[in-house]
C-alpha positions as a Markdown table, in Angstrom:
| # | Residue | x | y | z |
|---|---|---|---|---|
| 1 | Met | 81.4 | -28.1 | 21.0 |
| 2 | Gln | 82.8 | -31.3 | 22.4 |
| 3 | Asn | 79.4 | -32.6 | 23.6 |
| 4 | Ser | 75.7 | -32.3 | 23.0 |
| 5 | Val | 74.9 | -30.0 | 25.9 |
| 6 | Leu | 74.4 | -27.0 | 23.6 |
| 7 | Val | 71.9 | -29.0 | 21.6 |
| 8 | Lys | 69.9 | -29.7 | 24.8 |
| 9 | Tyr | 70.0 | -26.0 | 25.6 |
| 10 | Lys | 68.5 | -25.3 | 22.2 |
| 11 | Lys | 65.6 | -27.7 | 22.8 |
| 12 | Ser | 64.9 | -26.4 | 26.3 |
| 13 | Val | 64.6 | -22.8 | 25.2 |
| 14 | Gln | 62.9 | -23.4 | 21.8 |
| 15 | Gly | 59.4 | -22.9 | 23.3 |
| 16 | Val | 60.3 | -19.8 | 25.2 |
| 17 | Ile | 62.0 | -18.2 | 22.2 |
| 18 | Ser | 58.9 | -19.0 | 20.1 |
| 19 | Lys | 56.6 | -17.2 | 22.6 |
| 20 | Arg | 59.0 | -14.2 | 22.8 |
| 21 | Lys | 59.1 | -13.9 | 19.0 |
| 22 | Gln | 55.3 | -13.9 | 18.8 |
| 23 | Ala | 55.0 | -11.3 | 21.6 |
| 24 | Leu | 57.6 | -9.1 | 19.8 |
| 25 | Tyr | 55.7 | -9.4 | 16.5 |
| 26 | Phe | 52.4 | -8.2 | 17.9 |
| 27 | Ser | 54.1 | -5.5 | 20.1 |
| 28 | Phe | 55.9 | -3.9 | 17.2 |
| 29 | Ser | 53.9 | -4.7 | 14.1 |
| 30 | Gly | 52.0 | -1.4 | 14.3 |
| 31 | Ser | 55.1 | 0.7 | 14.4 |
| 32 | Arg | 57.4 | -1.4 | 12.2 |
| 33 | Thr | 57.6 | 1.1 | 9.3 |
| 34 | Leu | 58.5 | 4.0 | 11.6 |
| 35 | Phe | 61.2 | 2.0 | 13.3 |
| 36 | Val | 62.8 | 1.0 | 10.0 |
| 37 | Val | 62.8 | 4.7 | 8.8 |
| 38 | Leu | 64.4 | 5.9 | 12.1 |
| 39 | Met | 67.0 | 3.2 | 12.1 |
| 40 | Ser | 67.9 | 4.0 | 8.5 |
| 41 | Ala | 68.5 | 7.6 | 9.5 |
| 42 | Val | 70.7 | 6.5 | 12.4 |
| 43 | Cys | 72.7 | 4.2 | 10.1 |
| 44 | Ile | 73.4 | 7.0 | 7.7 |
| 45 | Gly | 74.3 | 9.5 | 10.4 |
| 46 | Gln | 76.7 | 7.1 | 12.1 |
| 47 | Leu | 78.3 | 5.3 | 9.1 |
| 48 | Gly | 76.7 | 2.0 | 10.0 |
| 49 | Cys | 74.4 | 0.4 | 12.5 |
| 50 | Lys | 77.1 | -1.6 | 14.2 |
| 51 | Glu | 78.1 | 1.2 | 16.5 |
| 52 | Val | 74.5 | 1.6 | 17.7 |
| 53 | Arg | 74.3 | -1.7 | 19.5 |
| 54 | Gly | 75.0 | -1.9 | 23.2 |
| 55 | Ser | 71.8 | -1.0 | 24.9 |
| 56 | Gly | 70.9 | -4.5 | 25.8 |
| 57 | Asp | 68.5 | -5.4 | 22.9 |
| 58 | Ala | 68.9 | -9.1 | 22.2 |
| 59 | Thr | 66.3 | -9.3 | 19.4 |
| 60 | Thr | 68.9 | -10.0 | 16.8 |
| 61 | Glu | 70.3 | -13.0 | 18.5 |
| 62 | Arg | 66.9 | -14.5 | 19.2 |
| 63 | Lys | 66.1 | -14.3 | 15.5 |
| 64 | Glu | 69.4 | -15.5 | 14.1 |
| 65 | Glu | 69.9 | -19.2 | 13.4 |
| 66 | Gly | 72.1 | -21.1 | 15.8 |
| 67 | Phe | 72.3 | -18.7 | 18.7 |
| 68 | Val | 71.3 | -20.2 | 22.1 |
| 69 | Glu | 70.7 | -18.2 | 25.2 |
| 70 | Ile | 72.9 | -19.8 | 27.9 |
| 71 | Phe | 71.9 | -17.6 | 30.9 |
| 72 | Asn | 68.2 | -17.7 | 31.9 |
| 73 | Gly | 68.1 | -14.4 | 33.8 |
| 74 | Lys | 66.4 | -16.1 | 36.8 |
| 75 | Asp | 69.1 | -18.1 | 38.6 |
| 76 | Leu | 72.5 | -19.7 | 38.2 |
| 77 | Glu | 71.3 | -22.8 | 36.6 |
| 78 | Gly | 74.0 | -24.0 | 34.2 |
| 79 | Trp | 76.7 | -21.9 | 35.9 |
| 80 | Glu | 78.9 | -22.5 | 38.9 |
| 81 | Gly | 80.7 | -19.9 | 41.0 |
| 82 | Asn | 81.3 | -18.7 | 44.5 |
| 83 | Pro | 77.9 | -17.4 | 45.8 |
| 84 | Thr | 79.7 | -14.8 | 47.9 |
| 85 | Tyr | 80.6 | -13.0 | 44.7 |
| 86 | Trp | 78.1 | -14.1 | 42.1 |
| 87 | Arg | 74.3 | -13.9 | 42.0 |
| 88 | Val | 71.4 | -13.0 | 39.7 |
| 89 | Glu | 69.9 | -9.6 | 40.2 |
| 90 | Asp | 67.2 | -7.9 | 38.0 |
| 91 | Gly | 67.7 | -10.5 | 35.3 |
| 92 | Asn | 71.5 | -9.9 | 35.2 |
| 93 | Leu | 74.4 | -12.2 | 36.0 |
| 94 | Val | 76.1 | -10.1 | 38.7 |
| 95 | Gly | 79.6 | -10.3 | 40.1 |
| 96 | Glu | 80.4 | -8.0 | 43.1 |
| 97 | Val | 83.2 | -7.4 | 45.5 |
| 98 | Ser | 82.1 | -5.4 | 48.6 |
| 99 | Pro | 84.1 | -3.9 | 51.5 |
| 100 | Glu | 82.8 | -6.8 | 53.5 |
| 101 | Thr | 83.9 | -9.5 | 51.0 |
| 102 | Pro | 87.4 | -8.6 | 49.9 |
| 103 | Leu | 88.8 | -10.9 | 47.2 |
| 104 | Lys | 92.3 | -12.5 | 47.6 |
| 105 | Lys | 92.4 | -14.2 | 44.2 |
| 106 | Asn | 90.5 | -13.7 | 40.9 |
| 107 | Thr | 87.3 | -15.7 | 40.8 |
| 108 | Phe | 85.0 | -16.8 | 38.0 |
| 109 | Val | 81.5 | -18.0 | 37.4 |
| 110 | Ile | 81.9 | -20.8 | 34.9 |
| 111 | Trp | 79.4 | -22.1 | 32.4 |
| 112 | Gln | 78.7 | -25.8 | 32.9 |
| 113 | Gly | 77.4 | -26.5 | 29.3 |
| 114 | Gly | 80.6 | -28.0 | 28.0 |
| 115 | Gln | 84.0 | -26.9 | 26.6 |
| 116 | Ala | 83.6 | -24.6 | 23.7 |
| 117 | Asp | 86.0 | -24.8 | 20.7 |
| 118 | Asp | 84.9 | -22.8 | 17.7 |
| 119 | Phe | 82.1 | -20.4 | 18.6 |
| 120 | Glu | 80.6 | -16.9 | 18.5 |
| 121 | Leu | 79.6 | -15.3 | 21.8 |
| 122 | Arg | 77.4 | -12.3 | 22.2 |
| 123 | Leu | 76.5 | -10.5 | 25.4 |
| 124 | Asp | 75.9 | -7.2 | 27.1 |
| 125 | Val | 78.0 | -6.0 | 30.0 |
| 126 | Lys | 78.0 | -3.1 | 32.4 |
| 127 | Ile | 80.8 | -2.4 | 34.9 |
| 128 | Thr | 81.4 | 0.2 | 37.6 |
| 129 | Glu | 84.4 | 2.6 | 37.1 |
| 130 | Ser | 86.5 | 0.8 | 39.7 |
| 131 | Gly | 85.7 | -2.6 | 38.2 |
| 132 | Asn | 88.0 | -5.2 | 36.6 |
| 133 | Ser | 86.5 | -8.2 | 34.8 |
| 134 | Gly | 86.7 | -10.2 | 31.7 |
| 135 | Ile | 85.3 | -13.1 | 29.7 |
| 136 | Asn | 87.5 | -16.2 | 29.7 |
| 137 | Tyr | 87.2 | -18.8 | 27.0 |
| 138 | Arg | 89.1 | -22.0 | 25.9 |
| 139 | Ser | 90.3 | -22.0 | 29.5 |
| 140 | Glu | 91.6 | -24.6 | 31.9 |
| 141 | Leu | 90.2 | -25.1 | 35.4 |
| 142 | Leu | 92.8 | -24.8 | 38.1 |
| 143 | Asp | 92.8 | -27.6 | 40.7 |
| 144 | Ser | 94.7 | -25.5 | 43.3 |
| 145 | Ile | 92.2 | -22.5 | 43.4 |
| 146 | Pro | 88.4 | -22.9 | 43.5 |
| 147 | Tyr | 86.6 | -21.3 | 40.6 |
| 148 | Ala | 89.8 | -20.2 | 38.8 |
| 149 | Leu | 90.5 | -20.3 | 35.1 |
| 150 | Arg | 93.7 | -20.1 | 33.0 |
| 151 | Gly | 93.4 | -19.0 | 29.4 |
| 152 | Tyr | 92.3 | -16.5 | 26.8 |
| 153 | Gln | 90.4 | -13.5 | 28.2 |
| 154 | Ala | 88.4 | -10.7 | 26.5 |
| 155 | Asp | 89.4 | -8.0 | 29.0 |
| 156 | Ile | 86.9 | -5.6 | 30.5 |
| 157 | Asp | 87.5 | -2.8 | 33.0 |
| 158 | Gly | 85.5 | 0.2 | 34.3 |
| 159 | Lys | 88.0 | 2.8 | 33.2 |
| 160 | Asn | 88.3 | 1.2 | 29.7 |
| 161 | Arg | 92.0 | 1.0 | 29.9 |
| 162 | Tyr | 92.1 | -2.6 | 28.9 |
| 163 | Thr | 88.6 | -3.3 | 27.5 |
| 164 | Gly | 88.8 | -5.0 | 24.1 |
| 165 | Gln | 92.3 | -6.4 | 24.4 |
| 166 | Asn | 93.2 | -10.1 | 24.5 |
| 167 | Tyr | 94.9 | -11.1 | 27.7 |
| 168 | Glu | 95.8 | -14.6 | 28.7 |
| 169 | Glu | 95.0 | -15.2 | 32.4 |
| 170 | Arg | 97.7 | -16.9 | 34.4 |
| 171 | Lys | 99.7 | -17.7 | 31.2 |
| 172 | Arg | 101.2 | -15.6 | 28.4 |
| 173 | Thr | 99.6 | -12.3 | 29.6 |
| 174 | Thr | 98.9 | -9.7 | 27.0 |
| 175 | Leu | 98.6 | -11.1 | 23.5 |
| 176 | Ala | 97.1 | -8.0 | 21.8 |
| 177 | Tyr | 96.4 | -4.5 | 23.0 |
| 178 | Arg | 93.3 | -2.7 | 21.9 |
| 179 | Gly | 93.7 | -1.6 | 18.3 |
| 180 | Glu | 96.1 | -4.4 | 17.3 |
| 181 | Lys | 96.0 | -7.2 | 14.8 |
| 182 | Val | 98.7 | -9.7 | 16.0 |
| 183 | Leu | 100.5 | -12.9 | 15.0 |
| 184 | Val | 101.5 | -14.7 | 18.2 |
| 185 | Lys | 104.5 | -16.9 | 18.0 |
| 186 | Gly | 106.0 | -19.5 | 20.4 |
| 187 | Gln | 109.2 | -19.3 | 22.4 |
| 188 | Thr | 112.4 | -20.2 | 20.5 |
| 189 | Asp | 113.3 | -23.1 | 22.8 |
| 190 | His | 110.3 | -24.8 | 24.4 |
| 191 | Asn | 112.5 | -27.4 | 26.1 |
| 192 | Thr | 114.5 | -25.1 | 28.3 |
| 193 | Ala | 112.6 | -21.8 | 28.4 |
| 194 | Val | 110.3 | -21.0 | 31.3 |
| 195 | Leu | 107.0 | -19.4 | 30.1 |
| 196 | Arg | 107.4 | -16.3 | 32.3 |
| 197 | Asp | 110.9 | -15.7 | 30.9 |
| 198 | Asn | 109.1 | -14.6 | 27.6 |
| 199 | Val | 106.9 | -12.1 | 29.4 |
| 200 | Lys | 108.0 | -8.5 | 29.9 |
| 201 | Lys | 105.9 | -5.6 | 31.2 |
| 202 | Asn | 102.9 | -8.0 | 31.4 |
| 203 | Cys | 103.1 | -8.7 | 27.6 |
| 204 | Trp | 104.1 | -11.8 | 25.6 |
| 205 | Gln | 107.3 | -11.0 | 23.7 |
| 206 | Ser | 106.9 | -13.5 | 20.8 |
| 207 | Arg | 104.3 | -11.5 | 18.9 |
| 208 | Glu | 104.2 | -9.4 | 15.8 |
| 209 | Val | 101.7 | -6.5 | 15.2 |
| 210 | Val | 100.8 | -6.9 | 11.6 |
| 211 | Glu | 98.1 | -4.2 | 11.3 |
| 212 | Ser | 96.6 | -1.3 | 13.2 |
| 213 | Leu | 92.8 | -1.5 | 13.9 |
| 214 | Gly | 92.8 | 2.1 | 15.1 |
| 215 | Asp | 94.3 | 4.2 | 17.8 |
| 216 | Ser | 93.6 | 2.8 | 21.2 |
| 217 | Asp | 92.4 | 6.1 | 22.7 |
| 218 | Ser | 90.1 | 6.7 | 19.7 |
| 219 | Leu | 88.6 | 3.2 | 20.0 |
| 220 | Lys | 88.2 | 3.8 | 23.7 |
| 221 | Thr | 85.7 | 6.6 | 22.9 |
| 222 | Lys | 83.4 | 4.0 | 21.4 |
| 223 | Ile | 83.1 | 2.2 | 24.7 |
| 224 | Arg | 80.5 | 3.5 | 27.2 |
| 225 | Met | 81.5 | 4.1 | 30.8 |
| 226 | Glu | 79.2 | 2.6 | 33.5 |
| 227 | Asp | 76.7 | 1.8 | 30.9 |
| 228 | Trp | 75.8 | -1.3 | 28.8 |
| 229 | Asn | 78.2 | -2.3 | 26.0 |
| 230 | His | 77.7 | -5.1 | 23.5 |
| 231 | Val | 80.6 | -7.6 | 23.3 |
| 232 | Arg | 81.0 | -10.1 | 20.5 |
| 233 | Leu | 83.7 | -12.8 | 20.4 |
| 234 | Val | 84.4 | -14.7 | 17.2 |
| 235 | Val | 86.7 | -17.6 | 18.0 |
| 236 | Gln | 87.5 | -20.0 | 15.1 |
| 237 | Gly | 90.6 | -22.1 | 14.7 |
| 238 | Asn | 93.5 | -20.1 | 15.9 |
| 239 | Arg | 92.0 | -16.8 | 15.2 |
| 240 | Leu | 90.4 | -14.8 | 18.1 |
| 241 | Gln | 88.5 | -11.6 | 17.4 |
| 242 | His | 87.1 | -9.3 | 20.1 |
| 243 | Tyr | 84.4 | -6.7 | 19.2 |
| 244 | Val | 82.8 | -4.0 | 21.4 |
| 245 | Asn | 79.7 | -2.3 | 20.1 |
| 246 | Gly | 80.3 | -3.7 | 16.7 |
| 247 | Ile | 83.9 | -2.5 | 16.4 |
| 248 | Leu | 86.8 | -4.8 | 16.1 |
| 249 | Met | 89.1 | -4.0 | 19.1 |
| 250 | Ser | 91.7 | -6.8 | 18.8 |
| 251 | Asp | 92.5 | -9.6 | 16.4 |
| 252 | Val | 94.9 | -12.5 | 17.3 |
| 253 | Thr | 96.1 | -15.3 | 15.2 |
| 254 | Asp | 97.8 | -17.7 | 17.6 |
| 255 | Asn | 100.5 | -19.7 | 15.9 |
| 256 | Asp | 102.0 | -20.8 | 19.2 |
| 257 | Ser | 101.1 | -24.5 | 18.9 |
| 258 | Val | 102.6 | -25.4 | 22.3 |
| 259 | Asn | 100.8 | -22.9 | 24.5 |
| 260 | Arg | 97.6 | -22.2 | 22.6 |
| 261 | Lys | 94.3 | -23.9 | 23.4 |
| 262 | Met | 91.7 | -25.0 | 20.9 |
| 263 | Ser | 88.9 | -25.7 | 23.3 |
| 264 | Gly | 88.1 | -25.1 | 27.0 |
| 265 | His | 85.8 | -23.6 | 29.6 |
| 266 | Leu | 83.9 | -20.3 | 29.4 |
| 267 | Gly | 83.5 | -18.0 | 32.4 |
| 268 | Met | 83.2 | -14.4 | 33.7 |
| 269 | Gln | 85.6 | -12.9 | 36.1 |
| 270 | Val | 85.7 | -10.6 | 39.1 |
| 271 | His | 89.2 | -9.4 | 39.7 |
| 272 | Val | 91.2 | -8.7 | 42.9 |
| 273 | Gly | 91.0 | -5.0 | 43.8 |
| 274 | Pro | 88.7 | -2.4 | 45.2 |
| 275 | Pro | 84.9 | -2.8 | 45.6 |
| 276 | Met | 83.3 | -3.3 | 42.2 |
| 277 | Lys | 80.3 | -4.6 | 40.4 |
| 278 | Val | 79.8 | -6.1 | 37.0 |
| 279 | Ala | 76.6 | -7.2 | 35.3 |
| 280 | Tyr | 76.2 | -9.5 | 32.3 |
| 281 | Lys | 73.0 | -10.2 | 30.4 |
| 282 | Asn | 71.7 | -11.5 | 27.0 |
| 283 | Ile | 74.4 | -14.1 | 26.8 |
| 284 | Phe | 74.1 | -16.0 | 23.5 |
| 285 | Leu | 76.4 | -18.7 | 22.2 |
| 286 | Lys | 76.6 | -20.1 | 18.7 |
| 287 | Glu | 78.6 | -23.1 | 17.6 |
| 288 | Leu | 80.7 | -22.5 | 14.5 |
């Protein structure tokens, strides 16, 4: 991080986390053995526990060193967005577009804790079938549009057409589709070329798919519709990895030194379109 705000977050939640750990210990100590046996069976049957995650259990992050919970589940403290579209409901960070509140431009709720550079982000998300959302990171604030971001996005949508891909909002567009490991390159001539001239069919043209992570439709079956999914972003240097329910969905190495960003704002999106609702919870951030 570029400031000490994350450190302050750690101190402010330390007491709360300690109490939660103690409560969890006494609640589960009597059935710990049975739990371990059952989870071992699940792991064997599903070739690994990674695909099990997604139900909203944040115990792992609360135990792991370095993770800080950056959403308190009570109010929008530490976040800023248009209250017409963003609120806290049942402990979740909720973005909603209703028939009474149509959206003309994409809008974000933006974390106020500083500009993240190298980090790991973990959270749970649930979105309605008609929904279109995403997690922006290393992004720039736009002066001309309130609560708007430009930058990398871990795409999320209700039909799971785009979920897991790497899309750069208001810039180079699609950098990697779901199931792709990609090397991103710059334009041949940065002095004369217009950025949009290198975009075709909503995809950046200076990119090379170097490896398949799996068939996009097969990976889609690992993503739950209208239910909680666990998203994990690992962003370090110029490598950007998007995981859903423990499965690597896209992997970008951004070698475009002119257009890439190495730090920036973090925020969640609601997209222009039909009425929709998206909910985020258990939002944890770790500095790398």
